[in-house]
N, C-alpha and C positions, 0 to 999 in steps of 0.2 A: 679222794677226799671230797666230802660233800660241799656244796656251794656255801652253806652257812659257815662251816669250819674254815674254808678257804678265805672267806671275807674276814673272819675274826683274826686269822693268821696274818693276812695282809695289813689289817688295821694295826695289829701289834708291831709289825715291822716298820710301818709308816710312823707310828708314835715314837719308836726308838730313834729313827733317823731324824725326826723333827726335834728331838731333845739333844741329840749328840752330833748331828751333822753340820757341815759347813753351810754357809748361806745358800750355795747353789744346790747342795744335796737336799736341803729343806725345801727349796723351790721345786726341784724335780720330783721329790716325794709327794708333795701336795698335788702337783699336776697329774702325775701318773696314777695316784690313788683315786683321784676324782674321775679320771677317764675309765679306769678299771671298774670303779663302783657304778658308773652309769651304764657302760656297755655290757657288763657281765650280769647285772641285776635286772636287766630289762626283760 
């Protein structure tokens, strides 16, 4: 999968978790997505 497609997919999954997850799932999703977004897009 290309880097752009993977980022779009990860963003989609993160958005779903942010809408439907528990408080801790939303927190973890935010942290992990930000880490992945900064380390993998550098």
